[in-house]
C-alpha positions, 0 to 999 in steps of 0.5 A: 050219889054221894050225898045219899051214902055220906053222912057228916055231922057237925055234933059232938058224939058222947054217950048221952045228949049233952051241950059241951064247950069246944076249948081251943088253944090260942093258937090252935096247934091242935089239943081242942078238948071238949068240955061239958056245959054244967047246969049251972052254966047252961043258962049262960050259954048262948046257943049261937056261940060258935064253941058250944055244940050239941052232943048225941049219941050214935045210936040216937040218930037212926043211921043206915046199918045196910051198907058198909061203914067207915068211921074216924072219930077224932074227938080229942079224949072223948073216944069212950064215950062216944064208942059207947054211944054207938054200940048199938050201931056198930053192933048192927053195922057192916063195920069195915073200918074205924080209925081213933087216936087215944092215949094208953092211959085213957085205956086203963082207965075205964078197961072193962068198958074199953074191953066190951068195945073192943070185943065188939069190933073184933067180932066184926073182924076189925083188928087193932094196930098201932102206927110205927115208924115204918110198919103197922103192929097188931095189937091184942084187944084182950091184953091192953097192958102190952098197948104202949103210946108210940111218941112220934119224933118232933120235927 
């Protein structure tokens, strides 16, 4: 059944277990970010607060790997941490699609870690691409310097 095949989780995907506060812009026009709750703030945080979320690595969830896996990540700048926390899962899984958004500058900040992630995804037959107006542009996962962020025109 559908419920046996689809797992929707209301947690933050990250590399190590952690508590986050969701920082939501006033008019919620996008750009929500996750901010780690520090040990000093942890005592003040109410677990019932709607903007508090627990983070876990995907590897720690013991998800099944015996079926095709499609992942959609929208983690507002936390992509690398989420993917690093999913390396073992992705290594054993039948990955057929992964969709993420990122900023090119983020790739350069921790280049070696991104290259390791892209090497794993490439070994699964996944090919990175950028969505451009009217076409998709394939990207070389070994040459991050060629990756450029495309700015979408404002309506």
